[in-house]
VMD Tcl script that draws the C-alpha trace (Angstrom):
set ca {
  {-23.32 151.24 43.21}
  {-23.27 149.73 46.48}
  {-20.11 148.76 47.92}
  {-19.75 145.50 49.52}
  {-16.07 145.49 50.93}
  {-14.07 142.47 51.31}
  {-12.86 141.75 54.45}
  {-9.45 142.79 54.10}
  {-11.00 146.20 52.74}
  {-13.35 146.21 55.96}
  {-9.97 145.82 58.21}
  {-8.04 148.48 56.44}
  {-11.16 151.16 56.66}
  {-10.98 150.17 60.72}
  {-7.29 150.85 60.85}
  {-7.28 154.27 59.32}
  {-9.94 155.34 61.45}
  {-8.35 153.95 64.64}
  {-4.36 154.96 63.97}
  {-4.02 158.79 63.22}
  {-1.11 158.18 61.78}
  {-1.34 155.26 59.03}
  {0.98 153.67 56.25}
  {-1.59 151.69 54.35}
  {0.58 149.71 52.16}
  {-1.85 147.55 49.96}
  {-0.97 145.69 46.85}
  {-2.17 147.22 43.04}
  {-5.77 146.38 43.04}
  {-6.67 146.07 46.29}
  {-8.55 148.99 46.46}
  {-6.79 151.70 48.21}
  {-8.87 154.51 46.88}
  {-12.14 153.38 47.99}
  {-11.04 152.45 50.90}
  {-9.59 155.90 52.00}
  {-12.79 157.25 51.26}
  {-15.07 155.22 53.26}
  {-12.62 155.71 56.06}
  {-12.87 159.56 55.18}
  {-16.48 159.72 55.14}
  {-17.14 157.92 58.69}
  {-14.30 160.25 59.99}
  {-16.37 163.35 58.40}
  {-19.80 162.40 59.73}
  {-20.13 159.62 62.00}
  {-17.38 159.91 64.55}
  {-16.79 164.02 63.76}
  {-12.96 163.52 64.03}
  {-12.67 165.17 60.92}
  {-13.92 168.65 58.98}
  {-11.68 168.50 56.34}
  {-9.59 166.31 54.26}
  {-6.79 166.78 51.63}
  {-5.91 164.22 48.92}
  {-2.64 164.36 47.45}
  {-1.70 162.18 44.00}
  {-0.60 161.95 40.61}
  {-1.92 164.63 38.22}
  {-3.94 162.06 36.56}
  {-4.88 160.22 39.32}
  {-5.87 163.26 41.16}
  {-7.82 164.61 38.07}
  {-9.71 161.45 37.13}
  {-9.73 158.48 39.17}
  {-10.62 159.97 42.71}
  {-13.31 161.68 41.44}
  {-14.85 158.96 39.63}
  {-14.72 156.93 42.50}
  {-16.55 159.40 44.24}
  {-19.16 159.49 42.26}
  {-19.20 155.67 41.44}
  {-20.68 154.40 44.82}
  {-23.86 155.21 46.71}
  {-22.74 155.58 50.05}
  {-20.09 158.37 48.85}
  {-22.72 160.42 47.34}
  {-22.97 162.87 50.19}
  {-19.59 163.63 50.14}
  {-18.60 166.91 48.33}
  {-14.91 167.77 46.93}
  {-12.91 170.00 44.82}
  {-10.38 169.28 42.11}
  {-7.33 171.85 42.41}
  {-5.80 171.05 39.33}
  {-4.67 173.24 36.06}
  {-3.58 176.74 36.22}
  {-3.64 179.29 38.81}
  {-7.07 180.60 37.63}
  {-8.57 177.03 38.02}
  {-6.79 175.95 41.27}
  {-7.55 179.26 43.03}
  {-11.49 178.46 41.74}
  {-11.60 175.54 42.88}
  {-9.76 176.33 46.01}
  {-13.05 178.83 46.86}
  {-15.62 176.10 46.84}
  {-16.00 175.11 50.10}
  {-15.55 171.08 50.11}
  {-15.40 168.29 52.55}
  {-12.29 167.08 50.03}
  {-9.93 169.01 48.26}
  {-7.99 167.00 45.96}
  {-4.86 168.33 44.59}
  {-2.06 166.95 42.58}
  {1.59 166.43 44.42}
  {3.15 169.03 42.21}
  {0.88 171.90 43.44}
  {1.38 170.77 47.26}
  {3.98 173.73 47.40}
  {2.01 176.33 45.45}
  {-1.09 175.27 48.06}
  {0.94 175.58 51.39}
  {2.55 179.09 50.00}
  {-1.18 180.10 49.45}
  {-1.92 180.18 53.23}
  {-5.07 178.28 52.79}
  {-4.06 175.04 54.02}
  {-6.50 174.39 56.63}
  {-6.77 170.44 56.54}
  {-6.85 168.45 59.65}
  {-6.53 165.03 58.06}
  {-4.11 164.39 54.91}
  {-4.31 161.21 52.71}
  {-1.08 160.70 50.45}
  {-1.75 158.68 47.36}
  {1.62 156.77 46.22}
  {3.59 158.17 49.43}
  {6.63 156.68 47.27}
  {6.97 159.87 45.64}
  {7.94 161.66 48.64}
  {10.66 159.57 49.44}
  {13.54 162.42 48.47}
  {13.66 164.39 51.70}
  {15.35 167.43 49.55}
  {11.99 167.76 47.02}
  {10.07 170.78 47.13}
  {6.76 168.91 47.75}
  {8.33 167.00 51.00}
  {9.47 170.54 52.10}
  {6.30 172.13 51.85}
  {4.44 169.39 53.63}
  {6.69 169.15 56.42}
  {6.07 172.92 56.99}
  {2.09 172.16 57.87}
  {2.66 168.87 59.15}
  {2.40 169.77 62.73}
  {-1.18 171.32 61.67}
  {-2.47 167.75 60.54}
  {-3.95 165.52 62.53}
  {-4.36 162.49 60.82}
  {-2.20 161.48 57.94}
  {-2.41 158.31 55.85}
  {0.35 157.25 53.28}
  {-0.97 155.26 50.31}
  {1.16 152.81 48.46}
  {1.70 149.64 46.79}
  {5.42 150.20 46.65}
  {6.78 151.51 49.98}
  {10.61 150.83 48.77}
  {10.92 150.49 45.23}
  {14.67 151.42 45.57}
  {15.32 149.77 48.68}
  {15.21 150.64 52.42}
  {16.66 153.91 52.56}
  {13.53 155.54 50.70}
  {11.81 154.66 54.08}
  {13.11 157.17 56.01}
  {11.79 160.26 54.34}
  {8.12 158.74 53.78}
  {7.99 158.16 57.39}
  {9.22 161.34 58.70}
  {6.46 162.65 57.00}
  {4.22 160.07 58.47}
  {4.99 160.29 62.39}
  {7.48 163.70 62.18}
  {10.87 161.30 62.91}
  {9.75 159.25 65.88}
  {10.04 155.97 64.39}
  {12.85 156.02 61.95}
  {14.78 159.26 63.32}
  {14.58 163.01 62.50}
  {17.76 162.96 60.66}
  {18.67 161.06 57.32}
  {22.54 160.79 58.56}
  {21.54 159.19 61.67}
  {19.30 156.79 59.98}
  {22.28 156.10 57.07}
  {24.73 155.64 60.25}
  {22.16 153.03 62.16}
  {21.00 150.91 59.16}
  {23.65 151.35 56.59}
  {26.83 150.86 55.39}
  {28.71 152.06 52.66}
  {29.23 150.11 49.33}
  {30.79 151.75 46.57}
  {32.71 154.73 47.60}
  {36.14 156.36 46.17}
  {37.86 158.03 49.36}
  {35.47 159.94 51.24}
  {33.05 160.15 48.63}
  {30.19 157.26 49.64}
  {28.23 156.51 46.13}
  {25.58 154.01 47.50}
  {25.11 152.27 50.70}
  {23.84 148.84 51.55}
  {21.63 147.68 54.26}
  {23.18 146.04 57.17}
  {22.50 142.30 57.90}
  {19.74 143.07 60.60}
  {18.31 146.40 59.14}
  {15.08 145.07 57.32}
  {14.13 143.23 60.60}
  {14.82 146.22 62.56}
  {12.97 148.95 60.54}
  {10.21 146.95 59.89}
  {9.74 146.38 63.87}
  {10.18 150.05 64.03}
  {7.11 151.08 62.00}
  {4.89 147.85 62.83}
  {2.71 149.73 64.70}
  {1.27 151.94 62.35}
  {1.90 150.17 59.25}
  {-0.15 147.54 57.58}
  {0.54 145.50 54.34}
  {-1.06 143.15 52.25}
  {-0.54 141.41 48.90}
  {-3.26 141.38 46.52}
  {-2.38 137.97 45.94}
  {-3.29 137.03 49.30}
  {-6.58 138.45 49.12}
  {-8.15 138.15 45.74}
  {-8.60 135.98 42.70}
  {-6.37 137.60 40.33}
  {-6.18 136.45 36.93}
  {-3.28 134.16 35.54}
  {-0.66 136.46 34.37}
  {1.29 135.23 31.92}
  {4.81 137.07 30.72}
  {6.24 136.14 27.37}
  {8.96 137.49 25.06}
  {9.03 138.40 21.26}
  {12.58 138.08 20.11}
  {13.77 139.95 17.41}
  {17.35 139.45 15.94}
  {19.32 142.12 13.95}
  {20.87 141.67 10.92}
  {24.72 141.22 10.42}
  {24.71 145.08 9.20}
  {22.53 146.10 12.16}
  {24.29 144.11 14.62}
  {27.59 145.68 13.58}
  {26.04 149.22 13.77}
  {25.08 148.18 17.40}
  {28.86 146.60 18.46}
  {30.02 149.55 17.01}
  {28.25 152.94 18.62}
  {28.37 150.72 21.97}
  {31.64 150.75 21.33}
  {32.32 153.99 21.29}
  {29.69 154.99 23.79}
  {31.80 152.84 26.26}
  {35.22 153.66 25.43}
  {33.99 157.24 26.78}
  {33.97 155.90 29.80}
  {36.62 153.04 29.87}
  {38.84 155.69 31.95}
  {36.97 156.03 34.95}
  {35.12 154.21 37.11}
  {31.52 153.86 36.26}
  {29.18 155.93 39.16}
  {25.14 155.75 38.62}
  {25.05 158.71 36.43}
  {27.45 157.91 34.24}
  {25.90 154.03 34.02}
  {22.39 155.70 33.31}
  {23.76 157.72 30.01}
  {25.19 154.88 28.65}
  {22.48 152.38 29.25}
  {19.91 155.01 28.08}
  {21.85 155.21 24.75}
  {22.18 151.64 24.21}
  {18.49 151.00 24.80}
  {17.75 153.81 22.33}
  {19.68 151.58 20.01}
  {18.29 148.34 20.80}
  {14.91 149.99 20.31}
  {16.24 150.85 16.56}
  {16.61 154.51 16.93}
  {18.87 157.24 18.60}
  {19.24 160.92 18.97}
  {21.99 162.59 17.47}
  {24.05 165.60 19.01}
  {21.16 168.23 17.42}
  {17.93 165.85 18.67}
  {17.40 164.37 15.11}
  {16.46 161.12 15.14}
  {19.25 158.64 13.18}
  {17.07 155.08 12.56}
  {19.26 152.27 12.77}
  {16.33 149.13 12.67}
  {12.87 148.49 12.36}
  {12.99 145.06 14.15}
  {10.64 146.00 16.90}
  {8.00 147.79 14.82}
  {8.13 144.75 12.32}
  {7.69 142.65 15.99}
  {4.76 144.69 16.86}
  {2.59 144.91 13.42}
  {2.91 141.00 13.90}
  {1.30 141.41 17.88}
  {-1.13 143.38 16.15}
  {-2.18 141.19 13.37}
  {-2.15 138.35 15.60}
  {-4.20 140.11 17.97}
  {-7.41 139.70 15.38}
  {-8.45 143.00 16.30}
  {-8.50 142.28 20.37}
  {-7.47 145.59 21.78}
  {-3.53 145.97 22.97}
  {-1.79 148.38 25.18}
  {1.51 149.40 24.22}
  {4.13 150.71 26.47}
  {7.07 152.88 24.90}
  {9.97 154.53 26.56}
  {11.52 157.20 24.27}
  {9.69 159.98 22.33}
  {10.93 158.76 18.96}
  {9.55 155.41 19.96}
  {6.46 157.54 20.17}
  {7.29 158.91 16.57}
  {7.95 156.11 14.86}
  {5.22 153.81 15.99}
  {2.56 156.62 15.58}
  {4.35 157.39 11.81}
  {3.67 153.58 11.20}
  {0.48 152.20 12.86}
  {-3.22 154.01 13.26}
  {-2.70 154.13 17.17}
  {-4.10 156.68 19.78}
  {-2.17 157.32 22.87}
  {-3.61 157.60 26.38}
  {-3.23 160.83 27.87}
  {-6.69 162.29 28.63}
  {-9.82 161.57 30.39}
  {-11.59 160.64 27.46}
  {-8.70 158.30 26.03}
  {-8.85 156.48 29.51}
  {-13.05 156.50 28.73}
  {-12.70 155.63 25.65}
  {-10.53 152.75 25.84}
  {-12.05 151.09 28.62}
  {-15.16 151.03 26.06}
  {-13.20 149.08 23.73}
  {-13.12 151.68 21.26}
  {-9.33 151.89 20.96}
  {-7.81 148.87 19.19}
  {-4.26 149.95 19.86}
  {-3.44 152.47 22.69}
  {-0.10 153.69 23.65}
  {0.91 154.51 26.97}
  {4.14 155.96 28.47}
  {5.14 153.85 32.30}
  {5.40 157.48 33.89}
  {2.36 158.57 33.07}
  {0.48 155.04 33.33}
  {1.59 155.47 36.77}
  {-0.73 155.17 40.07}
  {-3.88 154.43 40.29}
  {-5.42 154.65 36.30}
  {-7.77 151.74 35.55}
  {-7.19 150.52 32.76}
  {-8.56 146.64 32.92}
  {-11.58 147.18 30.94}
  {-10.41 148.02 27.99}
  {-8.15 144.83 27.34}
  {-6.08 141.94 28.72}
  {-2.89 142.23 26.26}
  {0.25 145.04 27.51}
  {3.21 144.81 24.84}
  {6.66 146.64 25.77}
  {8.30 148.10 23.06}
  {10.52 149.55 25.20}
  {11.65 148.52 28.73}
  {12.23 150.61 31.53}
  {14.74 149.86 34.31}
  {12.33 151.18 37.05}
  {10.85 148.03 38.74}
  {8.28 150.47 40.38}
  {6.93 151.80 36.69}
  {7.20 148.65 35.48}
  {5.07 146.89 37.78}
  {2.61 150.04 38.06}
  {2.27 149.81 34.39}
  {1.76 146.13 34.35}
  {-1.06 146.93 37.00}
  {-3.11 148.91 34.62}
  {-4.53 145.73 33.74}
  {-3.62 142.99 35.86}
  {-5.84 143.80 38.76}
  {-9.33 143.53 40.58}
  {-11.83 144.00 37.97}
  {-10.11 142.43 34.95}
  {-13.03 140.07 33.25}
  {-10.22 138.18 31.10}
  {-9.14 134.92 32.38}
  {-5.34 136.01 31.56}
  {-3.62 138.76 31.25}
  {-0.51 138.56 29.06}
  {2.17 140.59 29.42}
  {4.73 140.48 26.14}
  {7.85 142.13 25.91}
  {9.59 142.51 22.31}
  {13.37 141.96 23.04}
  {16.34 142.62 21.09}
  {18.38 139.68 21.14}
  {22.05 140.48 22.26}
  {21.21 143.84 23.10}
  {20.84 145.77 26.41}
  {17.34 144.62 26.73}
  {18.17 141.22 27.83}
  {19.89 142.38 31.12}
  {17.29 144.88 31.57}
  {14.40 142.45 31.48}
  {16.36 140.08 33.67}
  {16.84 142.47 36.39}
  {13.08 143.45 36.33}
  {12.41 139.83 36.75}
  {14.85 139.19 39.70}
  {13.13 142.37 41.22}
  {16.38 143.77 41.38}
  {15.50 147.26 43.80}
  {18.99 149.45 43.42}
  {20.61 150.60 40.45}
  {23.60 148.01 40.77}
  {21.90 146.17 38.56}
  {22.41 148.85 35.92}
  {25.94 149.57 36.88}
  {27.11 145.62 36.56}
  {25.00 145.96 32.96}
  {27.58 148.67 31.96}
  {30.63 147.11 33.97}
  {29.39 143.85 31.40}
  {29.65 145.87 28.30}
  {33.26 146.65 29.23}
  {34.17 143.81 29.07}
  {32.54 143.18 25.85}
  {29.61 141.01 26.58}
  {25.94 142.22 26.84}
}
mol new
graphics top color blue
foreach p $ca { graphics top sphere $p radius 0.5 }
foreach p [lrange $ca 0 end-1] q [lrange $ca 1 end] { graphics top cylinder $p $q radius 0.2 }
display resetview
């Protein structure tokens, strides 16, 4: 296939070539992969500025999406690549194959650095946001070899999904601290102020009034940012809710269990870990089941399963992609319906070929880069997630460039009068911090959801 780039893609390609350090923040569906590969090919064989490139990405994306993209385009056919995923023997064998590009999953970055085989002068990080923790092993490992790297590109559509605080580690990796500083403490002091604290202990920070503008100004010389709606004719996106109503007995069970859970926290100030644990339990209840202390599944209602049955029937054979959150959601859906979970390369291929009428996917694995738009145009959220990043990324598996349907429908199954309503409200308002989660718990303490 011949590549006929959009104007914005040409701009991004040239930007990467002209900037040894580049933050490329492109919205979902704009083609981060083909842009990066085209720039790598030019740097390897036109200007000879790069000798060997490393691409780091999520496992499925590293294993499937990048190799698929290289083989798809005529102008990339001359590139040689090796994929270093799998067990130790498979990874070692991959590294022995001399190639222009090595593709590796982010979980194996530490292994690669410690193996002594790091000889790359260009690194592309697919989903820079996955390096937002400066305490993570992958961040520390990559920082050790960062001085050896002449060119680095950070790709993401969501550079700051949990707020501006995340940007420090991401740019520390890109420019080694030149723009946002070398120390997180100084960054916090400069751009943030304590928000929630107990004495000297600070639980969360909030940006100072002018922080956002100052931070973006600091990084603007090495960063480009584009939104898909600015550059592409996207299909119409329709968000809808399928409300289910609990029976009087089911409602009493929900309220009784909710009050028991809340009571365990009522004597202390709510913090993020406590709030997360409580909302996790309430979300399980809303979905219809909960784990007991011995990890057995205790079922409370089948309202969402009934709703999913209605949605499947009304689809009239058109494929549906269903997002689940808890393992017991997966087990209960499987028990009731003929479904297939998308996990392997073959699953992705079969879905896009229209061979799977109802496919299940977990947002954490649906994530970045998986192209599922050829298989259908309707996504059903059986259970929601608090993570705005995972929510947006999962929706973007269908609502993206290449979607042939004129309309993409995102259907949310919501249990009325439960925590579901607060989660969806937080997502729709695009709240980027966990403050919404804490607020939801505090509302529960007052008896209102």
